[in-house]
N, C-alpha and C positions, 0 to 999 in steps of 0.2 A: 411663269411655267415655261420649261426649256427643256428641249430633248432634240434628236437629232433628226426627227421627223421635220424641226419648223430650221434645219439648218440650210443656207444656201448652197448650191452646188454645183461642182466644176468650176476653170475658170483661174487663171493664174493671178494674183496679186499684183499689178502695175509696183513698180518702186519709180526712184524720182528720175530716174533716165529714161523713163517711159511717160513722162509728162509732156503736155506739148508746149514747146516753147512760147515765152509772153512777148506777146506783142509792144514794142514801145509806144505806139501812138496809133490811132483809126488811120484806116488807108480811105482817106477821104475821094481820091480818084473812081474807086471802085463804085458811087452810090451813082445810079442812073438818074437823074434828074429828070429827067426826059418823061421818066415812067411815073412819076411822083403824080397822085390826084390830091394836085391843090385845093379843088371843091370839097374833098371829103374829109379836108383837116380840121379837126376842132380847134384851133387855135385857143382860143378862150380857157378850154380846159387843160389847157398842156403846161403842166407844172416845171417849168422851166428849170426854176431853182432846184429842184430834186434831181435833174438828169446828169447822170456821172458822164460825162462826156470821154473822160479818158480810157472808161471801160467799158464804150461802145465798140464793138464791131462792127464798124458799117458795110465790110465789105461779105458779109453774112448775112446784110439785111435785105428781104427782097419785098423793096417797097410796091414792087408794082403787084404784088398777088399777096394783099393784107389778108390776114384769115380773122372771118367773124363768126359766132357762132348763130346758127341757123336752124332749129330742130326743125324736124321734120313734122309739118301737119298739113292739113287739107287747106285750100284757100278760105278765107271768110265768107261767111254766108248771111244773109237778112238777118237783122236784128231780132231778137223775141226777147219776151221778160226774163229778167235775171239771167242773162246771158252778156258776160266779159266781150267787147269786141278781141277778136282772135289773134293779136298781135304775137306773132311766134318769136320775137327778139328784144331783149330787154337789157338794161343796163345792169339792173338789178335783179338775182338771182333768189328767187324766194326759198326759206328753207321750209320743207315738207316734210311734217312730223308722219312716220308708218310704226301704226302698233303692231307688236308683234309676239309671238307663243315665247311660251319659257318652256323648255321640252329639252327631256334627255334626248342626245343624238349623237352617231359614230362616226369618225372620220379620221382616217390616219391610223395611229393605234389608240386616238383617245375614245371613249364610252364616257359621257359627262354631262351636266347640265349645260344648255345654252339657250342665249336668245336667239329665234332663228325667223326668216320670214322668207318665202319663195323668192330671187332675186331679180324674177320678171317686175316685181312693183318698184326695187330701187331703179331697175335700168330705165324703166319706162318715165319716173320722175327725172333721171338726169337726161334725157334726151328728149323731154320737154323743155325742159332748161331750168328746171328746179334743182335744190339741194336737197337731197334724201336723207334722212338721219331716223333711224332707227329707235323704237320705243320699248323697253321692257315691261311688262305687265308687275309691275313692281308697286303696291299697296294704291295708292291713287295719286292721280297726277297733282303736283303742287301747284297752284297758281301763277308761280313765276314761270314755270314751264311754257306758258302760253306765251311769254314775252320774249322767247327766243325762237315762236315758230311765226310761218304767215300762212302756212295751211295745213290742213289732215286728208291724210288720205285712210278713210275706217276699213281697213283690209277683209279679205275674207278669212273663212275658219270655221270652226266649231261651233253647233246647235247654241244657242240662246237659253238662258235658264226659264222654261216656261213659266218659272215663279213669277218672272218678271212684269209679266202679261196675266196674271191670275189665274194661271191654266195648270193644268195635272200634265205631267208629262205624258207625252204618249211613249210606249215601248220602244218606237224607234228613233224617239229624242235620247241621243246618248252621247258621249266622250265632253260632258261639258265641261268649261274652265271658266270656273269662278274667280279666278285671277283675272282673266282678260276682261270678264263683264264688268268686273268693279272698276278697273281701270279705263275701261274705252267707253262706259255709260258717262264717268265723271269727266272725262278729256271731250267727251261730245258737248255736253253742257259749260264748260268753260270755252270751250271755242263758240258755241250760239252767245252767249252772254258777253262776247269780244266781236260778235259779227265776222267772224274769222270763216273765209273760205273751207267747204269741204266737199269731199270727192268722196261718195261711202260704196264701197265694192262689194256685193253678195251678202255676206254675214255683216257687212257696216250697212248696207241699205234694209236690212232688217233690226238691225240694232237703232236706227233710227226712227224706222217706224214705231218700235216697244216705245222707246225713249218719248216720244212724242204724244203715247196713247194709244197705239196702233195694236194689232194680234197678229199671230201667225199660223199658216196652215203647217202644223208638223209632220206630216208626211205625204209628199204632192203623189203618190202611187195610189194612197188609200181614198184621194180625192179624183183623180183624173184616169185610173185603171190602166196609169202606161206608166214606164220611168224614162220615158224622154228626156226627161231634162238631167238626168243622171244615171243614164245607160249603165256604163263602165266604172267601177272604183279606181282612182289614180286618172281619169283621162277627161278631157271636154269633149262637150259634143257641141256640134254646130246647130245653134236655133235662129231661124228665121224670127225678126222683131220688128213689127210694124210701131212707129213711134209716132204721137199727136202731135199735127200741123200746128204749128206755132209755139210751140213749146221748146226750152232752152235743149234739151236732148234733140230735140226734131233741127234745132239751127245748128247744133254742134257737129252731129252724126249721120244727120242724112233722114231720110221718110223710111228708111229701111236699113237694117242692120244684121248683119250674121254675125250674132254672137256665138260667144264661146261661153258655155253652161257647166255650171258642175253644181247642183244644189237638189236636196230631197225638200225643202222646205220653203216657203214663199209666202206673202204678203197675204193676211184674210180681211180683217177689216182694216182698212187706210185710217192713220191719223186724220186729224182736221186739218190740222195744218200742209200737209201733202195733198197734189192731186196725181194721179198717175199719166205718165207720160210717155209710154212705151207697153205693147201687150206682146206676150206669145200668140201663136195662132190658135192654141188651146186655152187661152184667154188668161194666163196666169200675169199679174201685172210685173214687169221686168225693168221698170224706170219710173222714179218719183221724182219730185222738185216741189221747190216752194212758188209761188205766183210773186212774192214781192219780198224783199230783205236780202240778205249777202248770198254769193252763192253756195248754194246748196241742192247737190244732182245725186241721187242714188242708182246705182244699176245694179240688176241681178246677176248680171254677167261678168264675165271677167277680162277687163281690155287689157289687164297685163301679160293674158295667153297668146295675144295678137301681135305681134311684135311690127306690123306693116299700119298699125293704125293707134296715133297718139291724138287724136283729135280731144278725146274729155280727158286726158291729163293735160293737154296745152291748155285748154280752157280753164283749167284749176289752177296750173302755172299761173297762164296771164292775170286771174281773178287775185291772186295770191301775193303775185307782183305789186300790182298795184293796191292792196291791203297793208303790204311793209314798206311800201313809200311813203303812202300817206300816215300810217300811224309815225314814223320817223321824223315828220317833218316839225 
């Protein structure tokens, strides 16, 4: 699909006369040997045969200021059950799958069907050290898809069909997406069968609870008498959340979290395989996890809405990196 909307704007096309002159040989005199940190050089890992010395621009090489990947995460905290060590840097950058919507969307001069997801999810995965990959809800995921992933983020979104937990639909339950339900329930089952790390966010937490045998409260205002968890459509509200001491969530995020919330449903009956690891002040379950087994953490809030806090995603990426490295051995 091509149009003028997609064409680059402005700028002259350089001709051959604008090309930089070719250097005949590297200028080795420009290499500041004194600034070279020899102790940090991994000689055993250096592929000398693959080094194209003739193409090396030594003068442009700033040996004294090497660039390393260091995602922004909080300092490691005391170990807790089911918590990977929060190692912020890894040679292996894991591939993290992000389920998406299939929605009609408008941009530029287009009004077409799209695969979409709020960008905050992909940004957070990238900043935590992972490689984000969008997964459209087409049919059910083939088992081979999981061969190409190291971790899953079950993303937020529309209400889950109450039929999946044997309940009649409340009038407030609407906007169901059967394509997402079908795709993501199977995706979670495949990930669990492979012991793949999973971080579940908002709808994702609810999906995990339902998939493991739990149920949902379909409209919190009817239960709580207030709209504090979702007071304004299209906006997040900050909610104080207390985590359970000794839990994975507490180890990762601390004993209190100022959570960015936007939900009108929540966990009712908790699945037997899970335990609640955080609550809001009005008693709503705000996080769950498993006591043993692979990394599985669910939060009712939206960490992708808080650009200053990468801790939960960093924990997932760390677990996914370990999973990928062990699988590929």
